C-alpha positions in Angstrom: 212.7 113.2 30.1 215.7 115.4 29.3 215.7 119.2 29.0 216.2 118.9 25.3 213.3 116.6 24.9 211.1 119.0 26.9 212.2 121.9 24.6 211.4 119.9 21.5 208.0 118.9 23.0 207.2 122.5 23.9 208.0 123.6 20.3 205.8 120.9 18.9 202.9 122.0 21.2 202.8 125.4 19.4 202.5 123.9 15.9 200.3 121.4 14.1 203.1 119.7 12.1 206.8 119.9 12.8 209.9 118.4 11.1 213.1 117.9 12.9 216.3 117.6 10.8 219.3 115.9 12.4 222.9 115.9 11.1 225.0 112.7 11.2 228.8 113.5 11.5 229.6 114.8 14.9 225.9 114.7 15.9 224.7 111.1 15.9 227.9 109.4 14.7 231.5 109.9 15.9 233.2 112.6 13.7 236.3 111.3 12.1 238.6 113.4 9.9 239.8 111.8 6.6 242.3 113.2 4.2 240.5 114.6 1.1 241.8 112.0 -1.4 240.8 109.1 0.9 237.2 110.0 0.8 236.8 109.4 -3.0 239.4 106.8 -3.6 239.8 104.5 -0.6 236.8 105.2 1.6 235.2 101.7 1.4 234.5 100.5 4.9 235.6 103.6 6.7 232.4 105.4 7.6 230.2 102.4 8.3 232.5 101.4 11.2 232.2 104.8 13.0 230.7 104.7 16.5 227.2 105.9 17.2 226.7 108.7 19.8 224.3 106.7 22.0 223.1 109.6 24.2 221.8 111.5 21.2 220.3 108.4 19.5 218.5 107.5 22.7 217.2 111.1 22.8 216.0 110.9 19.2 214.2 107.6 19.9 212.1 109.4 22.5 211.6 112.5 20.4 210.4 110.2 17.6 207.4 109.3 19.7 206.1 112.9 19.6 202.9 112.7 17.6 203.1 115.8 15.4 206.8 115.5 14.7 208.6 113.8 11.8 212.3 113.1 12.1 214.7 113.5 9.2 218.4 112.8 8.7 220.1 115.7 6.9 223.7 114.9 6.1 226.4 115.8 3.6 228.8 113.2 2.0 231.8 113.8 -0.1 231.4 110.7 -2.3 229.0 108.1 -3.6 230.8 105.5 -1.4 230.2 107.6 1.7 226.5 108.0 0.8 226.1 104.3 0.7 228.0 103.7 3.9 225.9 106.4 5.7 222.7 104.5 4.6 224.2 101.2 5.8 225.1 102.9 9.1 221.6 104.4 9.5 219.9 101.0 8.9 222.0 99.6 11.7 221.8 102.3 14.3 218.7 104.5 13.5 216.1 102.0 12.2 213.3 104.2 13.7 213.8 106.9 11.1 212.2 105.9 7.9 214.5 105.7 4.9 212.3 108.1 2.9 213.3 110.7 5.5 217.0 110.4 4.8 218.4 113.4 2.9 222.1 112.8 2.1 223.6 115.6 0.0 226.5 114.3 -2.2 229.4 116.5 -3.1 230.7 114.1 -5.7 227.3 114.3 -7.5 227.5 118.1 -7.5 224.8 118.6 -4.8 227.1 121.0 -2.9 230.5 122.7 -3.1 232.7 125.0 -1.1 230.6 128.1 -2.0 227.2 126.7 -0.8 228.3 124.3 1.9 227.2 126.4 4.8 223.7 127.0 3.4 222.8 123.9 1.5 221.2 122.2 4.5 219.1 125.3 5.2 217.9 125.2 1.6 216.9 121.6 2.0 214.9 122.4 5.1 213.3 125.4 3.4 212.0 123.1 0.7 210.2 121.0 3.3 208.5 124.1 4.8 205.7 123.6 2.3 204.7 120.4 4.2 205.3 121.6 7.8 204.3 124.5 10.0 207.7 124.7 11.7 211.1 123.0 11.7 213.8 122.1 14.2 217.5 121.6 13.2 220.2 119.8 15.2 223.8 120.0 13.9 227.3 120.4 15.2 228.7 122.8 12.6 228.5 126.4 13.6 228.7 127.7 10.0 225.9 125.4 8.9 223.8 126.4 11.9 224.4 130.1 11.2 223.5 129.6 7.6 220.2 128.0 8.7 219.5 130.8 11.1 220.1 133.4 8.4 217.9 131.7 5.8 215.1 130.2 7.9 214.8 132.9 10.6 211.6 132.2 12.7 210.6 129.1 10.7 213.2 127.0 12.4 214.5 126.4 16.0 218.2 125.8 15.7 220.2 123.7 18.2 223.8 122.8 18.4 224.3 119.1 19.4 225.6 120.2 22.8 222.0 121.2 23.6 220.9 117.6 23.3 223.6 116.4 25.7 223.1 118.7 28.7 
């Protein structure tokens, strides 16, 4: 088992029920930059073809076997098109995480904006704290991770994706 798996397993040993939230872009799927207007007007077929980050997905498959842990996908999308493509991508590459555990926050639907972008994921995790004793968050965005650290404090162990690779 990897060092990251062991860290997650150790966290889970201290709590009865744990939720782990995992970002998509740059964490489990290749991060691709798109021009702003492309995302809402011509995005069909763009996201769904992005490459999976196999080393992280393999790690998550093992982590998913930890008995008192539930895995969640926690991702942001700029448009309805990208939301649908992310779902299609997840069905193809991450079938072991139940669809009811996919949280995809849609900018086009007004779920987030520039002002709350760095804290919206932390707020979604905070909502789940009613169901869990503790949470774990894996993401690649430093501002988002900092937002989670500020809001969730000792209720969440925060990891940058690089922690899961080493």
